C-alpha positions, 0 to 999 in steps of 0.5 A: 728638393721638391720638383713642381710643375704648374698647369694653368691656362693663364700665363699670369697665374703661372707667373704668380705661382712661380714667384710664390714658390720661388721664395721657398728654398726647398721647392723648384718649379721644373715646368709649366703647361697651359693645357693637358696636351702641353702638360703631357709633353712637360711631364715626359721631360721635367721631374715632377713630385707635385703638380699644381693643377687648375680645374678650368683648362681648355679641352680636357679639364682638370677633373679629367686630367686627375682621372687620367693620372689615376688610370695611368698609376702616375706617381705625381701627387696633384694639388688643385689650385682653383678659383672654384668654391671649395665647398663645391669642388674640394671633396669632388677633387679628392675623390677623383685622386687629388691630394689637396685643394687650395683656392686661388684667392687664399694666402699665397703662403698656403700654396707653399705649405700645401705643396710641402704637405702633398710632397710628403705623401699626406693630404692637404685639407683646410679646416673648412674642408675637414669639416665638409669631409666629416659631414659627408661621412655622416651624410652618405646620401648627397643632398646636392643633385649636381654631384651626379653630373659628369665633369663635362656636364658640370662645366656646361652647367656653370658656363650656362649659368655664367651667361655663356652661349653654346657656341662660346662654351663649345669654343672654350671646351674645344667641343662642337656646339652639337656636343655641348647641346647634348651635355646641356640636355643631359644636365636639364634631364638629371636636374629636372630643370626646363630652361637655361634660366632654371639652370642659372637659378639652380647654379646660383642657389648652390653657389656654383657661380 
């Protein structure tokens, strides 16, 4: 039996994942969490072979959770289930320690297949992701400047490009407006862009929103 824990801040999404996985006789959902703090508590008591993790969590985001799990030598295998574009996030997640990446808009059966693959200790990649990995090997120097951004900086860029105000971003990320302003300044400096409008244009051009 494959023990699975779900971590997504939307209860409806968790319910959908639970229903999808319940159709597989070899998979059992042993716990749910809506944030990293909840996830820590769940993992203390619930058996977990595979963690289905969303990237957009309140407070500590999915990429930070991946880093934390890697630093603690956790035996849990992580499968990212996200709404973010695969071409922008999949390789980044694999490099951070994820064992696979599945889009929320894909075939629900793919999540079952991916969970089984990851539970066996193998990476789960779609044909599109396999092509991206092959191209990244032949292109060692990234052409995308935003790949140098930290997770928080990338989150800030995406939220600004989505029309969020700094106060809204601060609330969603559970940070102070001053801290978010610092991240915004760092993003503008690294991307060499002068305004929110320029950040938005960059994000749209690179399919980040």
